[in-house]
C-alpha positions in Angstrom: -7.7 -15.3 -2.6 -5.5 -17.0 -0.3 -1.9 -15.6 -0.4 1.1 -16.8 1.7 3.7 -14.7 2.9 5.6 -14.3 6.2 4.9 -10.9 6.4 0.9 -11.6 6.3 -1.0 -10.4 9.4 -3.3 -13.2 9.6 -7.6 -12.3 11.1 -7.5 -11.7 14.6 -4.0 -11.2 15.1 -2.4 -9.1 18.2 -0.2 -6.7 16.1 3.4 -5.2 18.2 5.1 -3.9 15.7 7.9 -3.3 18.2 8.5 -7.2 18.3 8.3 -7.3 14.0 11.9 -7.2 12.8 12.2 -4.1 10.5 15.6 -5.1 9.0 15.0 -8.4 8.1 15.6 -9.5 4.5 14.1 -12.9 4.4 16.5 -15.2 1.9 18.1 -12.6 0.3 21.8 -11.7 1.2 22.3 -8.7 -0.6 20.9 -6.4 -2.9 23.0 -8.1 -5.9 21.2 -11.2 -5.3 17.7 -9.4 -4.8 18.1 -7.5 -8.4 17.6 -9.9 -10.7 14.5 -11.2 -8.6 12.9 -7.9 -8.5 13.6 -7.3 -12.3 11.6 -10.4 -13.2 8.4 -9.1 -10.7 8.8 -6.0 -12.7 8.1 -8.0 -15.9 5.5 -10.3 -14.6 3.3 -7.1 -12.8 4.0 -5.7 -16.3 2.1 -8.6 -18.2 -0.6 -9.2 -15.5 -1.1 -5.7 -15.6 -1.9 -6.2 -19.6 -4.2 -8.9 -18.8 -6.3 -7.1 -16.3 -6.6 -3.9 -18.1 -8.1 -6.0 -21.0 -10.4 -8.1 -19.3 -11.7 -5.2 -17.3 -13.3 -8.1 -14.6 -11.3 -7.3 -11.3 -9.5 -4.3 -10.2 -6.5 -3.9 -7.6 -6.3 -1.6 -4.8 -2.8 -1.0 -3.3 -2.7 0.7 0.0 1.0 2.1 1.3 1.3 3.3 4.6 4.5 4.1 7.1 6.0 6.3 9.5 7.2 9.5 7.5 10.5 8.2 5.3 9.3 4.6 5.3 9.4 4.7 1.0 6.1 5.1 -0.1 7.2 6.8 -2.6 10.3 4.9 -3.7 8.3 1.9 -3.4 5.8 3.1 -6.2 8.7 4.3 -8.2 10.5 0.9 -8.0 7.7 -1.7 -8.2 6.0 -0.1 -11.1 8.2 1.4 -13.6 7.5 -1.2 -16.2 3.5 -1.0 -16.1 1.7 0.8 -18.6 0.6 4.4 -17.2 -2.9 3.8 -18.9 -4.0 0.9 -16.4 -2.5 2.7 -13.3 -2.6 5.3 -10.8 -1.6 6.7 -7.8 -4.1 9.1 -5.4 -2.0 10.8 -2.3 -4.1 11.8 0.9 -2.9 14.5 2.9 -4.6 16.5 5.7 -8.0 16.7 4.6 -9.4 19.9 2.9 -12.3 22.0 3.7 -14.5 20.8 2.0 -13.8 17.2 2.5 -14.1 17.6 6.3 -17.2 18.9 5.8 -18.5 15.8 4.3 -17.8 11.5 5.8 -14.2 10.5 6.2 -14.6 8.1 3.5 -16.2 10.5 1.0 -12.9 11.6 -0.7 -11.9 8.1 -0.8 -14.5 7.3 -3.1 -13.9 8.8 -6.8 -10.2 7.4 -6.2 -11.3 4.4 -6.2 -10.2 2.3 -9.2 -12.4 1.0 -12.0 -12.2 -2.9 -13.1 -9.1 -3.1 -15.3 -7.3 -0.6 -13.7 -4.7 -0.6 -10.7 -4.9 2.3 -8.2 -2.4 3.0 -5.6 -3.3 5.1 -2.5 -0.2 6.8 -1.2 -1.4 7.3 2.4 -4.8 6.5 2.4 -8.0 6.7 4.4 -6.5 5.0 7.4 -5.4 8.6 8.0 -8.2 9.4 9.5 -7.8 6.8 11.9 -4.2 7.2 12.7 -3.8 11.0 12.9 -7.2 11.6 14.7 -6.2 9.2 17.3 -2.8 10.4 17.9 -3.5 13.6 18.2 -6.7 13.1 20.0 -8.8 15.2 17.7 -11.6 12.5 18.4 -12.9 10.1 21.4 -11.7 6.3 21.1 -15.6 5.6 20.6 -15.6 7.5 17.1 -11.9 6.1 16.2 -13.5 2.5 16.8 -16.7 3.4 14.6 -14.5 4.2 11.8 -12.5 1.2 12.3 -15.9 -0.8 11.4 -16.5 1.5 9.2 -13.5 0.7 7.3 -14.0 -2.8 7.6 -17.7 -2.7 5.7 -16.4 -0.5 3.0 -13.3 -2.7 2.1 -15.6 -5.7 2.2 -18.3 -3.6 -0.3 -15.1 -3.0 -2.2 -14.2 -6.5 -2.4 -17.6 -7.9 -2.9 -17.6 -5.1 -6.7 -14.4 -7.1 -7.5 -11.8 -4.8 -6.2 -8.8 -6.8 -4.9 -7.4 -4.8 -1.4 -3.7 -5.3 -0.5 -2.6 -3.3 2.3 1.2 -2.9 3.2 2.6 -0.9 6.0 6.2 -0.3 5.5 8.0 -1.1 8.6 11.1 1.3 9.5 12.8 1.6 13.0 13.2 5.3 14.5 17.3 4.7 14.3 16.3 4.4 10.5 13.8 7.4 10.1 16.6 9.3 11.8 19.3 8.1 9.2 17.0 8.9 6.4 16.1 12.4 7.7 19.7 13.1 8.4 20.6 12.3 4.5 18.0 14.6 3.6 19.2 17.3 5.6 22.9 17.0 4.0 21.4 17.2 0.8 20.5 19.9 -1.0 18.5 18.2 -3.8 16.6 16.5 -1.2 15.6 19.3 1.0 12.0 19.8 -1.2 11.1 16.1 0.5 11.7 18.1 4.1 8.6 19.6 5.7 7.9 20.5 9.1 5.7 18.0 9.7 8.3 15.1 9.5 9.9 16.5 12.7 6.7 17.3 14.5 5.2 14.0 13.8 8.4 11.9 14.6 8.2 13.3 18.3 4.6 10.8 18.8 6.7 8.0 17.3 5.4 5.6 20.3 1.8 6.8 19.5 1.7 6.3 16.1 3.0 2.5 16.7 0.4 2.3 18.9 -2.5 3.2 16.7 -1.0 1.0 13.8 -0.7 -1.8 16.4 -4.7 -1.6 16.7 -5.4 -0.3 13.7 -3.9 -3.4 11.5 -5.1 -6.0 13.9 -8.5 -4.5 13.9 -8.7 -4.6 9.7 -6.5 -6.9 8.6 -9.3 -9.3 7.1 -9.1 -11.9 4.5 -10.7 -9.9 1.9 -8.5 -7.0 2.8 -5.4 -8.1 4.3 -2.4 -5.9 6.1 1.3 -7.2 5.3 3.9 -5.4 7.6 6.9 -5.4 5.5 10.4 -4.8 6.8 11.3 -2.0 5.2 14.9 -0.8 7.0 16.4 -2.1 3.5 14.7 -0.2 0.4 16.1 -2.9 -1.6 14.1 -5.9 0.0 11.5 -4.0 0.4 11.0 -3.7 -3.1 11.0 -7.1 -3.4 8.4 -8.4 -0.7 5.9 -5.9 -1.8 5.7 -6.9 -5.5 6.3 -10.4 -4.8 2.5 -10.3 -2.9 1.2 -8.1 -5.4 2.5 -10.5 -8.5 1.2 -13.7 -6.1 -2.5 -11.6 -5.8 -2.7 -11.2 -9.6 -1.7 -14.3 -10.5 -4.3 -16.4 -7.9 -6.7 -14.1 -10.0 -6.3 -16.3 -13.0 -6.5 -13.3 -15.4 -7.6 -13.9 -19.3 -8.0 -12.0 -22.0 -11.4 -11.5 -23.2 -12.7 -12.8 -26.2 -11.9 -10.9 -29.7 -15.3 -8.8 -30.5 -14.6 -10.4 -34.4 -12.9 -12.8 -36.0 -9.1 -11.7 -37.1 -8.8 -14.6 -39.7 -11.7 -13.3 -42.0 -9.6 -9.8 -42.2 -8.3 -9.4 -45.4 -5.6 -6.7 -46.1 
């Protein structure tokens, strides 16, 4: 699968998120100009998902990562609003439960992987177990490095078993995060989105940025590419992510399966 995108992190690339723009809008000058394009992407995605579901030859795994308030939930709701719910599912990964902590770090991910014919979205993912552990120094660096190697082998195995992997880092500036948190504080209807951890983890921004730099560089592979998506402008984030997903699914050249019966011989 060959994908062309200005947001693709090519294998072997050194990543410096501080040098990658968060507010770029590509060729689009306004949300109004982008709106019909996003609508087109939604329609294409709905059509492609139907063929994917019917054919059951491939599965799609979409990984969404980003700092708090980066827009993982918004990305899902804006892009997949037209997709048949039968063929799409979302898994959210928070801090491991006591049972999950007793297993290997990938154990909890296995049961959430998509069967052929399905689109699975990870709202946070197995990468949390190398990011948080590094930022808070819960594990030695040697163990983090081994986990990154494990992730590469894990994702290669998924690809070998017909799971197409697309990984997105939703890239916002710290100033934008500040604005979004202030907006949530000011709006009582959004207070449910706030948690104490949002403000605690914010203090570790430089550490998270470095952890992402290294994790993305180590695990952006041809079979499981990372895309760093400028996400200060939510409308552009949605356009950029949806374009990549549509292009990836088109490249699979999906087809409907042959019917199990001859419809021309049916007489009603």
